[in-house]
MDAnalysis code that builds the backbone (N, CA, C; Angstrom):
import MDAnalysis as mda
import numpy as np

u = mda.Universe.empty(705, n_residues=235, atom_resindex=np.repeat(np.arange(235), 3), trajectory=True)
u.add_TopologyAttr("name", ["N", "CA", "C"] * 235)
u.add_TopologyAttr("resid", np.arange(1, 236))
u.add_TopologyAttr("resname", ["GLN", "LEU", "THR", "LYS", "VAL", "ASN", "THR", "LEU", "VAL", "MET", "ASP", "LYS", "THR", "GLY", "THR", "VAL", "THR", "LYS", "GLY", "VAL", "PHE", "LYS", "ILE", "LYS", "ASP", "ILE", "VAL", "VAL", "LYS", "GLY", "ASP", "PHE", "SER", "GLU", "ASP", "GLU", "PHE", "MET", "LYS", "LEU", "LEU", "MET", "ALA", "MET", "GLU", "VAL", "LYS", "SER", "THR", "HIS", "PRO", "ILE", "ALA", "LYS", "ALA", "ILE", "LEU", "GLU", "TYR", "ASN", "ALA", "GLU", "THR", "ASN", "LEU", "LEU", "GLU", "ALA", "VAL", "ASN", "ILE", "GLN", "GLU", "ILE", "ALA", "GLY", "LYS", "GLY", "LEU", "GLN", "GLY", "GLU", "VAL", "ALA", "ASN", "LYS", "THR", "MET", "VAL", "VAL", "GLY", "ASN", "LYS", "LYS", "LEU", "MET", "GLU", "GLN", "PHE", "ASN", "ILE", "PRO", "VAL", "PRO", "THR", "GLU", "THR", "ASP", "ASN", "ILE", "VAL", "GLU", "SER", "ILE", "VAL", "MET", "VAL", "GLY", "ILE", "ASP", "GLY", "THR", "PHE", "ALA", "GLY", "TYR", "VAL", "THR", "ILE", "ALA", "ASP", "GLU", "LEU", "LYS", "ALA", "ASP", "ALA", "LYS", "ASP", "SER", "ILE", "GLN", "GLN", "LEU", "ARG", "ASN", "THR", "GLY", "ILE", "LYS", "THR", "LEU", "MET", "MET", "LEU", "SER", "GLY", "ASP", "LYS", "ASN", "SER", "ILE", "THR", "GLN", "LYS", "VAL", "ALA", "ASP", "GLU", "LEU", "GLY", "ILE", "GLU", "ASN", "ALA", "LYS", "GLY", "SER", "LEU", "LEU", "PRO", "GLU", "ASP", "LYS", "LEU", "SER", "GLU", "VAL", "GLU", "LYS", "ILE", "LYS", "GLN", "ASP", "PRO", "ASP", "LYS", "ILE", "VAL", "ALA", "PHE", "VAL", "GLY", "ASP", "GLY", "ILE", "ASN", "ASP", "ALA", "PRO", "VAL", "LEU", "ALA", "ALA", "SER", "ASP", "VAL", "GLY", "ILE", "ALA", "MET", "GLY", "GLY", "LEU", "GLY", "SER", "ASP", "VAL", "ALA", "ILE", "GLU", "THR", "ALA", "ASP", "VAL"])
u.atoms.positions = np.array([
    [3.460, -15.854, 24.229],
    [2.699, -15.742, 23.239],
    [2.526, -16.440, 22.314],
    [4.235, -16.471, 21.143],
    [3.819, -17.173, 19.918],
    [3.885, -18.153, 20.045],
    [4.531, -19.758, 21.078],
    [3.626, -20.487, 21.429],
    [2.316, -20.527, 20.880],
    [1.886, -20.079, 21.325],
    [0.513, -20.337, 21.299],
    [-0.708, -19.174, 20.021],
    [-0.385, -19.166, 18.882],
    [-0.661, -18.203, 18.226],
    [-1.330, -19.362, 17.374],
    [-2.114, -19.375, 17.534],
    [-2.825, -19.570, 16.249],
    [-3.871, -19.004, 14.512],
    [-3.717, -18.019, 14.510],
    [-4.256, -16.706, 13.778],
    [-3.176, -15.138, 13.214],
    [-3.269, -15.768, 12.089],
    [-1.999, -15.223, 11.288],
    [-2.505, -14.208, 10.581],
    [-2.283, -13.154, 10.533],
    [-3.272, -12.026, 9.445],
    [-2.066, -11.487, 8.991],
    [-1.997, -11.202, 8.458],
    [-0.383, -11.244, 7.716],
    [-1.392, -9.312, 6.064],
    [-0.758, -8.018, 5.992],
    [-0.031, -7.868, 5.288],
    [0.614, -8.095, 4.099],
    [0.147, -7.610, 2.931],
    [0.668, -7.708, 1.925],
    [2.069, -7.189, 1.695],
    [1.930, -5.475, 1.203],
    [2.925, -5.085, 0.215],
    [4.335, -5.075, 1.358],
    [5.379, -5.985, 0.910],
    [6.332, -5.453, 1.401],
    [6.869, -7.228, 2.700],
    [5.421, -7.708, 2.769],
    [5.673, -8.773, 3.905],
    [5.282, -10.307, 3.039],
    [4.825, -9.901, 2.139],
    [5.137, -11.766, 0.947],
    [5.832, -11.212, -0.028],
    [5.157, -9.783, -0.728],
    [5.423, -8.792, -1.694],
    [6.844, -8.495, -1.802],
    [7.737, -8.525, -3.034],
    [8.731, -7.690, -2.594],
    [9.187, -5.903, -2.302],
    [7.796, -5.802, -1.851],
    [7.957, -4.611, -2.355],
    [8.879, -3.617, -3.311],
    [8.938, -3.770, -3.790],
    [10.364, -3.470, -5.368],
    [8.987, -3.636, -6.150],
    [8.952, -2.011, -5.986],
    [8.467, -1.493, -7.990],
    [8.520, -0.904, -8.781],
    [7.973, -1.588, -9.685],
    [8.185, -0.734, -11.949],
    [7.266, -0.384, -11.516],
    [7.485, 0.935, -12.800],
    [6.898, 1.734, -13.181],
    [5.834, 0.502, -14.089],
    [5.442, 0.241, -15.101],
    [4.298, -0.384, -15.877],
    [3.920, 0.384, -17.139],
    [2.654, 1.459, -16.961],
    [2.252, 2.139, -17.357],
    [1.887, 3.571, -17.606],
    [2.301, 4.645, -17.878],
    [2.392, 6.367, -17.768],
    [1.204, 7.183, -18.765],
    [-0.093, 7.210, -18.327],
    [-1.411, 7.216, -19.062],
    [-1.920, 9.252, -18.708],
    [-1.467, 9.789, -19.397],
    [-1.890, 10.846, -18.926],
    [-3.434, 11.801, -20.039],
    [-3.689, 12.060, -19.511],
    [-4.731, 12.908, -19.826],
    [-4.911, 13.831, -19.845],
    [-5.054, 14.641, -20.781],
    [-4.898, 16.315, -20.800],
    [-4.099, 16.699, -21.888],
    [-3.353, 18.414, -21.406],
    [-3.042, 19.104, -22.101],
    [-0.862, 18.658, -21.902],
    [-0.471, 17.810, -21.064],
    [0.553, 17.701, -20.199],
    [1.218, 16.596, -21.268],
    [2.849, 17.011, -21.599],
    [3.628, 16.083, -22.007],
    [3.790, 15.036, -21.211],
    [3.958, 13.907, -21.413],
    [4.166, 12.290, -20.409],
    [5.443, 12.684, -19.508],
    [6.552, 13.974, -20.114],
    [7.234, 14.348, -19.544],
    [7.439, 15.295, -18.238],
    [6.425, 16.186, -18.800],
    [5.973, 17.491, -17.912],
    [5.035, 17.117, -16.683],
    [4.318, 15.956, -17.520],
    [3.524, 15.263, -16.741],
    [4.010, 14.647, -15.415],
    [5.172, 13.678, -15.594],
    [6.034, 13.286, -14.824],
    [7.307, 13.534, -13.917],
    [7.083, 15.104, -14.071],
    [7.830, 15.611, -13.706],
    [6.829, 16.378, -12.305],
    [5.559, 17.008, -12.614],
    [4.747, 17.027, -11.482],
    [5.054, 16.272, -10.526],
    [4.392, 14.829, -11.075],
    [4.195, 14.333, -10.330],
    [4.813, 13.749, -9.506],
    [6.877, 13.614, -9.582],
    [7.709, 13.602, -8.218],
    [8.448, 14.639, -7.888],
    [7.753, 15.364, -8.253],
    [8.062, 16.128, -7.325],
    [7.310, 16.686, -5.810],
    [5.975, 15.709, -6.153],
    [5.019, 15.071, -5.114],
    [5.531, 14.128, -4.278],
    [6.473, 13.161, -5.106],
    [6.411, 11.823, -4.692],
    [8.188, 11.769, -3.609],
    [9.148, 12.517, -4.498],
    [9.688, 12.808, -3.315],
    [9.500, 13.204, -2.013],
    [8.364, 12.991, -1.324],
    [7.737, 13.488, -0.221],
    [7.503, 12.410, 0.643],
    [7.233, 11.361, -0.263],
    [7.079, 10.796, 0.011],
    [7.641, 9.992, 0.623],
    [7.390, 8.144, 2.222],
    [8.060, 7.284, 1.899],
    [7.625, 6.046, 1.442],
    [6.288, 6.051, 0.505],
    [5.821, 4.485, 0.374],
    [7.735, 4.401, -1.160],
    [6.755, 2.200, -0.603],
    [7.842, 2.265, -1.977],
    [7.274, 2.492, -3.113],
    [6.521, 2.567, -3.256],
    [5.510, 3.219, -4.779],
    [6.441, 4.316, -4.811],
    [6.377, 5.373, -4.081],
    [6.595, 6.451, -4.832],
    [8.348, 6.795, -5.260],
    [8.967, 5.505, -4.880],
    [10.645, 5.346, -4.986],
    [10.702, 4.550, -6.443],
    [9.462, 4.052, -7.131],
    [9.091, 3.514, -8.467],
    [8.584, 4.761, -9.396],
    [8.635, 5.155, -8.767],
    [7.813, 6.575, -10.038],
    [9.566, 7.296, -10.114],
    [10.072, 7.577, -8.625],
    [11.195, 9.154, -9.349],
    [12.367, 8.131, -9.708],
    [12.055, 7.261, -9.447],
    [13.438, 5.890, -10.782],
    [13.400, 6.227, -12.290],
    [11.373, 7.221, -12.897],
    [11.686, 6.888, -14.006],
    [12.078, 7.799, -15.243],
    [12.974, 8.758, -14.455],
    [14.366, 9.931, -14.278],
    [15.086, 9.974, -13.187],
    [15.923, 9.645, -13.014],
    [16.954, 10.050, -11.898],
    [17.721, 10.640, -11.892],
    [18.045, 11.469, -13.227],
    [18.627, 12.249, -13.122],
    [17.898, 13.444, -13.521],
    [16.540, 13.741, -13.533],
    [15.746, 15.360, -13.524],
    [16.209, 16.266, -12.679],
    [16.176, 17.405, -12.914],
    [16.023, 18.653, -11.539],
    [14.593, 18.609, -10.834],
    [14.661, 18.212, -9.890],
    [12.381, 17.918, -9.990],
    [13.103, 19.608, -9.515],
    [11.106, 19.751, -10.199],
    [11.073, 20.782, -9.358],
    [10.600, 21.227, -7.890],
    [10.284, 21.414, -7.012],
    [9.863, 21.851, -5.550],
    [8.122, 21.764, -5.407],
    [8.031, 20.986, -4.400],
    [6.546, 20.982, -3.722],
    [6.264, 21.552, -2.495],
    [5.647, 21.735, -2.579],
    [5.216, 23.095, -1.299],
    [3.551, 23.017, -0.830],
    [3.673, 22.856, 0.761],
    [3.004, 22.440, 0.982],
    [2.157, 21.310, 0.964],
    [3.192, 20.868, 1.139],
    [2.484, 19.375, 1.509],
    [2.015, 18.311, 2.130],
    [0.287, 18.280, 1.946],
    [-0.045, 16.882, 3.792],
    [-0.540, 15.760, 2.957],
    [-0.135, 14.690, 3.738],
    [-0.731, 13.037, 3.174],
    [-1.816, 12.971, 3.881],
    [-2.706, 12.491, 3.671],
    [-4.044, 12.145, 3.853],
    [-4.205, 10.081, 3.803],
    [-4.175, 10.224, 5.214],
    [-4.068, 8.924, 5.562],
    [-4.892, 7.521, 4.466],
    [-3.817, 7.142, 4.348],
    [-4.812, 6.335, 3.772],
    [-4.834, 5.924, 1.573],
    [-4.980, 7.273, 1.454],
    [-5.433, 8.056, 0.373],
    [-4.160, 8.637, -0.712],
    [-2.894, 9.429, 0.221],
    [-2.288, 9.933, -1.099],
    [-2.183, 11.179, -0.373],
    [-1.434, 12.184, -1.358],
    [-1.111, 13.345, -0.629],
    [-1.448, 14.314, -1.470],
    [-1.634, 15.308, -1.135],
    [-1.698, 16.661, -1.829],
    [-1.116, 18.259, -1.685],
    [-0.807, 19.346, -2.426],
    [0.350, 19.575, -2.459],
    [0.366, 20.611, -4.332],
    [0.976, 21.276, -3.419],
    [1.114, 22.517, -4.251],
    [2.793, 22.298, -5.113],
    [2.286, 22.523, -6.901],
    [4.248, 22.450, -7.541],
    [3.904, 23.108, -9.054],
    [5.012, 24.028, -8.782],
    [5.017, 24.960, -9.434],
    [3.897, 25.899, -10.866],
    [2.913, 25.915, -9.179],
    [1.404, 27.100, -8.654],
    [0.526, 26.338, -9.589],
    [0.895, 25.026, -9.612],
    [-0.366, 23.586, -9.974],
    [-0.750, 23.356, -8.539],
    [-1.420, 23.218, -8.264],
    [-2.555, 22.733, -7.314],
    [-2.320, 20.843, -7.691],
    [-1.823, 20.154, -6.315],
    [-1.969, 18.365, -7.133],
    [-2.785, 18.084, -5.844],
    [-3.490, 17.023, -6.230],
    [-3.639, 15.737, -4.916],
    [-3.110, 14.488, -6.699],
    [-2.277, 13.451, -5.271],
    [-1.683, 12.188, -6.143],
    [-2.274, 10.778, -5.184],
    [-2.409, 10.489, -5.123],
    [-2.539, 8.306, -5.143],
    [-4.023, 7.580, -5.594],
    [-4.752, 7.643, -4.369],
    [-6.024, 6.094, -4.775],
    [-6.972, 7.282, -5.652],
    [-8.324, 5.655, -5.687],
    [-9.537, 6.268, -5.910],
    [-10.023, 7.479, -5.135],
    [-9.823, 6.525, -4.380],
    [-10.776, 7.848, -2.816],
    [-10.195, 9.057, -2.534],
    [-9.206, 9.166, -2.929],
    [-9.045, 10.257, -2.609],
    [-8.922, 10.881, -3.903],
    [-9.152, 10.568, -4.411],
    [-9.825, 10.911, -6.186],
    [-11.248, 11.861, -5.831],
    [-11.827, 10.689, -5.191],
    [-13.341, 11.477, -4.493],
    [-13.725, 12.576, -3.404],
    [-12.324, 11.951, -2.714],
    [-12.283, 13.640, -1.705],
    [-12.564, 14.827, -2.805],
    [-11.506, 15.004, -3.564],
    [-11.377, 16.353, -4.081],
    [-12.653, 16.226, -5.595],
    [-13.769, 15.565, -5.510],
    [-14.537, 15.518, -6.371],
    [-13.783, 15.775, -8.014],
    [-12.621, 14.492, -8.102],
    [-12.217, 14.672, -9.255],
    [-12.832, 13.984, -9.921],
    [-13.581, 13.448, -10.753],
    [-14.140, 12.694, -11.682],
    [-12.919, 11.386, -12.480],
    [-12.935, 10.257, -11.918],
    [-12.066, 8.752, -12.476],
    [-12.620, 8.795, -13.553],
    [-11.981, 8.118, -14.851],
    [-12.433, 7.820, -16.019],
    [-12.246, 5.878, -15.787],
    [-13.804, 5.567, -15.906],
    [-14.196, 3.899, -15.976],
    [-13.106, 3.055, -16.618],
    [-11.904, 3.245, -17.444],
    [-11.104, 2.651, -17.518],
    [-10.209, 2.182, -16.790],
    [-9.683, 2.555, -15.444],
    [-9.116, 2.229, -14.175],
    [-9.703, 0.980, -13.083],
    [-11.140, 0.616, -12.983],
    [-11.976, -0.125, -13.226],
    [-11.386, -1.575, -13.361],
    [-11.009, -1.704, -14.477],
    [-10.594, -2.747, -14.732],
    [-8.839, -3.024, -14.667],
    [-7.891, -2.745, -14.588],
    [-6.882, -2.738, -13.989],
    [-6.462, -3.224, -11.848],
    [-5.639, -4.515, -12.102],
    [-5.319, -4.836, -11.177],
    [-4.164, -4.375, -10.665],
    [-2.781, -3.999, -11.647],
    [-1.363, -3.279, -10.354],
    [-2.186, -2.187, -9.571],
    [-1.403, -1.875, -8.977],
    [-1.909, -1.150, -8.273],
    [-1.714, 0.792, -9.112],
    [-2.589, 1.794, -8.643],
    [-2.468, 2.634, -9.673],
    [-2.720, 3.960, -8.617],
    [-1.190, 4.908, -9.594],
    [-0.863, 6.552, -8.895],
    [-1.862, 6.967, -10.100],
    [-2.894, 7.996, -8.942],
    [-4.428, 8.291, -9.706],
    [-3.263, 11.027, -9.433],
    [-3.447, 11.227, -10.394],
    [-3.083, 12.936, -10.434],
    [-3.884, 13.146, -10.901],
    [-4.305, 14.346, -9.768],
    [-5.418, 15.307, -10.032],
    [-4.129, 16.832, -9.759],
    [-4.676, 17.707, -11.353],
    [-4.146, 18.279, -11.759],
    [-4.963, 20.413, -11.795],
    [-4.583, 20.783, -10.547],
    [-6.258, 22.030, -10.649],
    [-7.485, 21.432, -10.745],
    [-8.453, 20.688, -10.181],
    [-8.887, 20.092, -10.222],
    [-9.584, 19.272, -10.773],
    [-8.756, 18.713, -11.986],
    [-9.197, 17.540, -13.277],
    [-8.591, 16.838, -12.737],
    [-8.739, 15.699, -13.256],
    [-7.979, 14.214, -13.588],
    [-7.201, 14.145, -14.741],
    [-5.904, 14.166, -14.257],
    [-4.405, 14.190, -15.106],
    [-4.540, 12.923, -15.651],
    [-5.033, 12.143, -14.875],
    [-3.499, 10.771, -15.752],
    [-3.413, 9.380, -14.719],
    [-2.287, 8.521, -15.053],
    [-2.067, 8.552, -14.418],
    [-1.110, 6.759, -14.640],
    [-0.488, 6.273, -13.288],
    [0.606, 5.273, -13.598],
    [0.524, 4.046, -12.795],
    [0.448, 2.686, -13.678],
    [0.657, 1.343, -13.115],
    [1.641, 1.497, -12.502],
    [1.691, 0.350, -11.339],
    [3.072, 0.387, -10.495],
    [2.842, -1.261, -10.667],
    [4.150, -1.803, -10.665],
    [3.478, -3.827, -10.077],
    [4.759, -4.091, -9.614],
    [4.095, -5.726, -8.536],
    [5.320, -5.347, -7.571],
    [5.243, -6.937, -7.867],
    [6.092, -7.367, -6.882],
    [6.551, -9.047, -7.284],
    [6.409, -9.811, -6.005],
    [5.393, -11.148, -6.075],
    [5.726, -11.682, -5.126],
    [7.384, -12.722, -3.694],
    [7.800, -12.606, -3.333],
    [8.806, -12.936, -2.579],
    [8.741, -14.454, -2.657],
    [10.361, -14.953, -3.675],
    [10.163, -15.908, -3.868],
    [10.502, -16.279, -3.090],
    [10.109, -16.958, -1.593],
    [10.161, -17.854, -0.601],
    [8.779, -17.654, -0.234],
    [7.540, -17.032, -0.395],
    [5.835, -16.429, 0.007],
    [5.063, -18.113, 0.269],
    [4.796, -18.446, -0.687],
    [3.770, -19.805, -0.802],
    [4.601, -20.618, -0.097],
    [6.398, -21.033, -0.223],
    [6.593, -21.700, 1.142],
    [6.717, -22.281, 2.984],
    [6.584, -19.975, 2.902],
    [6.095, -19.519, 4.387],
    [4.953, -19.958, 5.136],
    [4.583, -19.917, 4.284],
    [2.765, -19.984, 3.906],
    [2.479, -21.663, 4.575],
    [2.426, -22.839, 4.097],
    [2.458, -23.377, 3.612],
    [3.648, -24.049, 4.789],
    [4.366, -23.642, 5.170],
    [5.320, -23.882, 7.034],
    [4.036, -23.494, 7.610],
    [4.231, -22.864, 7.795],
    [3.409, -22.023, 8.605],
    [1.823, -22.587, 9.595],
    [1.639, -23.540, 7.791],
    [0.236, -23.806, 7.695],
    [0.411, -25.494, 8.907],
    [1.947, -25.657, 8.553],
    [2.043, -27.294, 9.101],
    [2.080, -27.617, 10.640],
    [2.592, -25.636, 11.205],
    [2.852, -25.897, 12.523],
    [1.746, -25.553, 12.859],
    [0.485, -25.584, 12.226],
    [-0.539, -26.004, 13.043],
    [-1.366, -24.245, 13.782],
    [-0.343, -23.017, 12.255],
    [-2.029, -22.107, 12.328],
    [-3.015, -22.117, 11.678],
    [-4.095, -21.854, 11.796],
    [-5.529, -22.516, 11.188],
    [-5.417, -21.407, 10.474],
    [-5.844, -20.392, 10.653],
    [-6.381, -19.216, 10.190],
    [-5.382, -18.560, 10.097],
    [-5.127, -18.144, 8.046],
    [-4.116, -17.118, 7.550],
    [-5.145, -16.628, 7.273],
    [-4.538, -14.979, 7.065],
    [-5.742, -14.233, 6.504],
    [-4.507, -13.077, 6.003],
    [-5.277, -11.717, 5.208],
    [-4.354, -10.689, 4.926],
    [-5.164, -9.400, 4.604],
    [-4.914, -8.458, 5.176],
    [-5.454, -7.273, 5.180],
    [-4.477, -5.981, 4.443],
    [-4.975, -5.595, 3.561],
    [-4.029, -4.737, 3.083],
    [-4.767, -3.502, 2.171],
    [-3.622, -2.194, 2.568],
    [-4.612, -1.291, 1.599],
    [-4.208, -0.631, 0.786],
    [-3.695, -2.116, 0.029],
    [-4.019, -2.305, -1.893],
    [-5.129, -2.464, -2.292],
    [-5.029, -2.119, -3.689],
    [-7.221, -2.289, -4.256],
    [-6.984, -3.647, -4.236],
    [-8.428, -3.844, -4.308],
    [-8.973, -4.923, -2.861],
    [-8.142, -5.972, -4.640],
    [-9.092, -6.345, -5.196],
    [-8.154, -6.499, -7.090],
    [-6.736, -6.934, -7.262],
    [-6.264, -6.646, -6.344],
    [-4.517, -6.838, -5.644],
    [-4.260, -7.806, -4.949],
    [-5.250, -7.302, -4.286],
    [-5.109, -7.799, -2.780],
    [-5.823, -9.597, -2.969],
    [-6.421, -9.651, -3.931],
    [-7.300, -11.082, -4.131],
    [-6.829, -11.871, -4.563],
    [-6.205, -11.305, -5.791],
    [-5.251, -11.835, -6.777],
    [-3.515, -12.344, -6.217],
    [-3.538, -11.993, -5.298],
    [-2.662, -12.311, -4.276],
    [-2.546, -13.505, -3.298],
    [-3.721, -12.842, -2.602],
    [-4.269, -14.292, -1.651],
    [-4.512, -15.561, -2.479],
    [-4.996, -15.119, -3.926],
    [-5.157, -16.808, -4.615],
    [-3.913, -16.981, -4.440],
    [-2.687, -16.784, -5.085],
    [-1.646, -17.395, -5.616],
    [-1.003, -17.637, -4.402],
    [-1.246, -17.594, -3.224],
    [-0.711, -17.431, -1.584],
    [-1.522, -18.715, -1.064],
    [-2.850, -18.987, -1.656],
    [-3.794, -20.310, -1.061],
    [-4.468, -19.935, -0.049],
    [-4.582, -18.057, 0.016],
    [-5.097, -16.917, 1.984],
    [-7.106, -17.205, 1.482],
    [-6.997, -18.368, 1.734],
    [-8.923, -18.075, 1.410],
    [-9.563, -16.340, 2.324],
    [-8.765, -15.796, 2.535],
    [-9.142, -15.078, 3.624],
    [-9.155, -13.675, 3.126],
    [-9.223, -12.737, 2.678],
    [-8.170, -11.620, 2.071],
    [-9.549, -10.232, 2.217],
    [-9.095, -9.212, 2.133],
    [-9.878, -7.849, 2.697],
    [-8.781, -6.874, 1.851],
    [-8.792, -5.796, 0.642],
    [-8.301, -4.952, -0.038],
    [-9.330, -3.863, 0.253],
    [-7.901, -2.648, 0.041],
    [-9.238, -1.104, 0.127],
    [-9.269, -0.907, 1.762],
    [-8.353, -0.927, 2.527],
    [-8.226, -0.816, 3.595],
    [-7.512, 0.049, 4.507],
    [-8.059, 0.949, 5.473],
    [-7.033, 2.771, 5.869],
    [-6.962, 1.339, 7.344],
    [-6.124, 2.664, 7.288],
    [-5.099, 1.946, 8.948],
    [-6.312, 1.157, 9.794],
    [-7.011, 2.040, 9.920],
    [-8.528, 1.846, 11.183],
    [-9.081, 0.909, 10.846],
    [-8.715, 0.375, 9.603],
    [-9.541, -0.721, 8.778],
    [-9.221, -2.100, 9.249],
    [-7.879, -1.673, 8.992],
    [-7.003, -2.916, 9.121],
    [-7.323, -3.646, 11.239],
    [-6.938, -2.111, 11.988],
    [-7.568, -2.099, 13.524],
    [-8.036, -3.043, 13.552],
    [-9.665, -2.386, 13.457],
    [-10.998, -2.749, 13.233],
    [-11.292, -4.539, 12.904],
    [-10.783, -5.494, 11.890],
    [-10.226, -5.871, 11.609],
    [-9.371, -6.951, 12.758],
    [-8.419, -6.868, 13.038],
    [-8.386, -7.495, 13.814],
    [-8.556, -7.469, 15.710],
    [-8.537, -6.287, 15.778],
    [-9.834, -7.040, 16.945],
    [-11.242, -7.414, 16.979],
    [-11.775, -7.613, 15.891],
    [-12.909, -8.534, 15.484],
    [-12.442, -10.587, 15.920],
    [-11.482, -10.338, 15.578],
    [-10.817, -11.284, 15.859],
    [-11.049, -11.791, 16.757],
    [-10.256, -10.750, 17.705],
    [-9.920, -11.143, 18.930],
    [-11.108, -11.466, 19.641],
    [-12.174, -11.031, 19.995],
    [-13.200, -10.991, 19.999],
    [-13.419, -12.725, 21.049],
    [-13.003, -13.242, 19.788],
    [-12.624, -15.343, 19.882],
    [-11.777, -14.986, 21.320],
    [-12.268, -15.559, 22.539],
    [-10.951, -16.001, 22.718],
    [-9.878, -17.222, 22.738],
    [-10.227, -17.955, 22.305],
    [-9.507, -18.985, 21.386],
    [-9.110, -18.295, 20.754],
    [-8.555, -17.039, 20.277],
    [-7.686, -17.056, 18.760],
    [-6.955, -15.862, 19.592],
    [-5.707, -16.305, 19.640],
    [-4.155, -15.998, 19.737],
    [-3.688, -15.256, 18.568],
    [-3.523, -14.039, 17.684],
    [-3.380, -13.483, 17.375],
    [-2.011, -13.341, 16.860],
    [-1.081, -12.967, 15.861],
    [-0.014, -12.485, 14.470],
    [-0.384, -12.014, 13.956],
    [0.085, -10.947, 14.131],
    [0.392, -9.948, 12.991],
    [1.511, -9.325, 12.056],
    [1.544, -9.508, 11.331],
    [3.186, -9.247, 10.884],
    [2.503, -7.755, 9.327],
    [3.589, -7.623, 9.466],
    [3.654, -6.106, 8.159],
    [4.584, -5.080, 8.278],
    [5.135, -4.003, 7.919],
    [6.609, -3.084, 7.759],
    [5.777, -1.545, 7.455],
    [4.398, -1.369, 7.878],
    [4.926, -0.071, 6.701],
    [3.407, 0.557, 7.967],
    [4.127, 1.629, 7.927],
    [3.916, 3.102, 8.518],
    [2.543, 3.050, 9.067],
    [1.833, 2.619, 8.100],
    [0.154, 2.422, 9.041],
    [0.035, 1.042, 9.017],
    [1.387, 0.142, 9.632],
    [-0.165, -0.312, 10.275],
    [0.827, -0.666, 11.628],
    [1.118, 0.312, 12.175],
    [1.846, 0.243, 13.833],
    [0.453, 0.176, 14.793],
    [-0.588, 0.438, 14.578],
    [-1.823, 0.491, 15.093],
    [-2.361, -0.983, 15.472],
    [-2.184, -2.476, 14.361],
    [-2.902, -3.009, 14.205],
    [-1.109, -3.918, 14.727],
    [-0.310, -3.647, 15.022],
    [0.997, -3.802, 15.225],
    [0.445, -4.308, 16.949],
    [0.514, -3.318, 17.340],
    [0.389, -2.881, 18.811],
    [-0.916, -3.483, 19.297],
    [-1.940, -3.673, 18.571],
    [-3.408, -4.457, 19.090],
    [-3.344, -5.456, 19.419],
    [-2.484, -6.279, 18.165],
    [-2.327, -7.995, 18.193],
    [-1.531, -8.472, 19.498],
    [-1.619, -9.769, 20.043],
    [-1.314, -10.644, 20.196],
    [0.190, -9.980, 20.606],
    [0.501, -10.384, 19.450],
    [2.246, -10.817, 18.638],
    [2.343, -9.742, 17.175],
    [2.626, -9.258, 17.423],
    [2.627, -7.242, 16.389],
    [4.473, -8.188, 15.867],
    [4.331, -8.273, 14.630],
    [6.330, -8.548, 13.801],
    [6.591, -7.422, 12.930],
    [7.471, -6.761, 12.585],
    [7.503, -6.239, 11.534],
    [8.460, -6.400, 10.697],
    [8.506, -6.454, 9.813],
    [9.471, -7.086, 7.786],
    [10.734, -5.931, 8.662],
    [11.696, -6.149, 9.686],
    [13.316, -5.592, 9.877],
    [13.410, -5.092, 9.121],
    [13.611, -6.152, 8.042],
    [14.782, -5.631, 6.319],
    [13.732, -5.103, 5.435],
    [12.628, -4.266, 5.407],
    [11.873, -2.939, 4.341],
    [11.052, -2.594, 5.839],
    [11.261, -2.301, 6.860],
    [9.713, -1.865, 7.205],
    [10.040, -0.992, 8.035],
    [8.825, 0.185, 8.047],
    [8.877, 1.553, 8.845],
    [10.066, 1.446, 10.154],
    [10.016, 2.672, 9.795],
    [11.202, 2.284, 12.308],
    [9.803, 3.024, 12.898],
    [8.450, 2.856, 12.298],
    [7.112, 3.007, 13.538],
    [7.521, 1.727, 13.133],
    [7.244, 1.082, 12.152],
    [6.519, -0.402, 12.611],
    [7.683, -1.183, 13.290],
    [8.582, -0.847, 13.634],
    [9.430, -1.588, 14.446],
    [9.612, -1.475, 15.174],
    [9.587, -0.360, 15.909],
    [9.463, 0.748, 17.117],
    [7.902, -0.065, 17.840],
    [7.026, -0.413, 17.142],
    [5.359, -0.956, 17.646],
    [5.501, -1.905, 17.757],
    [6.532, -3.292, 17.208],
    [6.400, -3.931, 16.718],
    [6.733, -5.646, 18.301],
    [6.668, -6.251, 18.586],
    [7.455, -7.360, 19.950],
    [8.449, -7.903, 19.067],
    [8.300, -8.324, 18.053],
    [9.280, -8.868, 17.256],
    [9.854, -8.188, 15.878],
])
């Protein structure tokens, strides 16, 4: 199948980017100091496997973490739980909307990944996180084109603004961001309706398992992929 692939669909984070994140800005709203805000956030993120969580935990690796309880992961949106008797939701704008927490409009123009924090039903602040392209990403895309792969597409759970920016840098004309796992799946299923298209999907995340299974050839990024993605992939 691999020799017949003519359409390559890829994830973004950890696939064409390093998946190594660094905190860029911390913006606190309300009555918390930056330190208090980050302690609450870190208590939640220690329960997450996402690369962004690791970046947040590097804020102060020495600190004794508070204990988070009743943690639930909300697929494609983030986490909810309780820390120090406070109800916490930590994730993207969709998560804030789900819990009816108004988000300040200033966040709309931020290109980087944002981790938004709601505490006791109020917007408490956000952290912006930056990632960078892998050094060989641009070359790799060009080489794939040279081998005859006609259609390249990027599908990401990350914000659409970031996804489009990365796609532009790599010369990928077709990109969609802000996707849930089931959205990635339906995009690949749409492509597969064309019998002439043999589709490979390459990704690394736990959220990529369904789409890795559905593509003609599923390729996992073995170096930093989640176990679920690696198990599900063909390559």
